[in-house]
N, C-alpha and C positions, 0 to 999 in steps of 0.2 A: 819864126813863122808859125802862124796859128795852126793848131791841129784841127782837122775836120771833125765836125760833130758826129757822134755815133748814135744811131737809132736804137732805142730800147725795145722796139716792137718785136724783133726776132727772139731775144731772150725771154720776153714775156710770153710769146707764143709757145716757145719750148717748154717753159714751166707749166703752162696750161695743159699742154699735150701730156706731160708727165703725170699731172694731177688726174687727168681723165683716164689714164691707164692704170693708176694706182688702185688697189683694192680698198684703200681707206685714205681719208684726208689726214690732216694734222690730228694725231691721236686725241688731243683734247676736244676736238670738234666732232668726234664720232657720235652718231645717232645710236639709240638702243638697237634698232633694227640692224645697223651695220655691225654692231658688236656681236649680235646673234649670228650674223652671217659669217663673220670670221671664225667663230667657234664651231659652227656646224659644218663648215668647209674644211676644218682641220682633220684630214683623214688619218693622221698619225697620233691622234688623241691629245695633241698639245692644247693648252689653255691660253687664251688671250685675255689679259686683264689690263685695266688702266687705273693708275693711281697718280693723282695730281698731274694728269696729262701725259704721264710716261707710260708707253706700251711695254708690258712685261709678258714675255712668252715663256711658258713653263712646259717641259716635256711631260708626256703621259705618266701618271704615277705608277710605281712599281706594284706588282700583285699584293705583296704584304701590306703595303700602304692602304690599298683598296679593301683588303680583308679586314684590317683593323677598323677602318672607317665603317664598313658595312655592319660589323658586329657592335660597334658603339652606337651607331644609328638605331639598330634594333633595340638595344637596351634602353636608349633614350625614349624611343617610341612606346615601348612596353610600359615605362614608368610615367609617361606624360599624362596630364589631365586632358579631358576631352576637347578643350579649347586650343590645344597646342599640337603641333606635328613636327617631327624631325625629318629633314630632307637632306639630300646630298647633291653636290655638283650643280647648284642653281645660282643664277646671277644675282648679285646684290648691288644695288645702286649706291654710289657714294657721292655726296654733294649734289644729288639729283641727276647725276650723269653715270654712264658706264664707268667703271664697275669692276668688281672682283667676283671670283667664284670660290667661296669657302668650301672646305671639305665637308663640313656638316653645319647645318643651322637649325635651331629650334625656333619656330615661328608661330604666329597666330594662325589658327587653322582656317578661319573664314576667307581671307584673301586667296588662299590656295583652292579652297572649295569654289570660290567665285571665278577661278580661272586665271588669276594673275600671271602674267608672262615673266615678271621679274620681281624680286623681293625688295621692299623698302626698309630702311633701318628701323623705322618706328614699329614695325611688326616683329622685330627680332628680339628674342629673349636670351639667346646663347649662340656664339659662333665658335666652331672648333677648327683648328688648323693642326694637321699631322705634318711635322717637319720633314721635308725631303732634303737630301744633300744639295740638290740643284736650286733650292729656294730658301736656304737656311735664314738669311738676313731678312728676307721678305716675311716669312712665317714668324720669326721671333720678334722683329722690331717694327718693320714698316706697317704690316697689316694691323697688329694690335693697336698701334697708334691711331690709325684711321678709324678702327672700330670704336675706340674710346672717344674719339672726336665726334663720331656719329651718335654717341649716347647709348650704345648697345650694352646692357647691364652685365653680361657675363661672357667671358672668354676663356676657353681651354686650349692648352697647347699639349701636343703629344710628341715626345722625343722617341724615335725608333732606332736611332744610331747613337754610338758613343758620343758624349759631349762633355765639354769642360765643366767641371763641378759635379760630375755624376757620382762620385764616391763609390760605394759598393752596391749601389742600386742596380737591380736587373731591369733590362728593357723589356717593354716600353715603360716610360715614365710619364704620368699625366700630371700636369700643372693646371689648377683651376684658379681663376681670378674673378674678382668682383669689382665693378666700377665704383670707385670711391667718390666722395663729395668733391674732391679736388680734380675730378675728371680724369684720373689716372687709374689703371688697374692695379689692384692689391692682391697679392698672393694669398689664397685661402688654404689650399691643400696641395701637397706634393706626394704623389702616390707611385710607388715603383711596383714592378711585377712581384707577385708574392704577397701583396697587401691588398686589403679591400677596405674602402672608406665609404661611409654614408654621406653623401653630399646633399645639402638641402636646397641648393639653388641651381636652376630655376624651379626645381621641384625635387622631391626626394628620390634619389637614385643611388644604387651601389656602383661604385667605381672599382672595377676589377681589371687592371691592365693585363694580367696574365691571361685572363679569359678572353679579352678582346683579340689577343694575338695567337691564341691556340688554334692550330690548323688540324 
């Protein structure tokens, strides 16, 4: 006996209703304005980032994470030439779409002065990520790969918790990388607390991890 044909109209209507109620569509289809809305409505300080269409939600950073970031941003800004500016917690487009929120970026000053609402990779000289326990893989592997793919010339990673291969270094430990001709980041400096290293890129600045973490 033939089975009666089932209409697809009801399931389609249900899916459309769910989409209308949803605060976002498929992550890869988010518009920049929708991305802004997600982050501005997060009353718990969470960050919403999209990498290759995947939505990544990170909890608000811990106070020490923010303290180190603020101190490093201030050091970078003090050393930066007139045409560059160091900024924190600002959206960065990837592949022309939303986008991630790096802990710190050094970018061309003019777009910021002109009121840009989001940063584009071609304006960025340096990206800094401070590794959190909740975002270890993203900060160490996923984001650096995307920054390199976008052609950002400098990447720094800061470890604030014990990590494999730490040896006898005191925290925090700063790793500085330069984008090589092969499109991969190459390690230039590894600086532990108690050391001070003069870094030459993207401009001359003293990297002093102990000072960044001193409260």
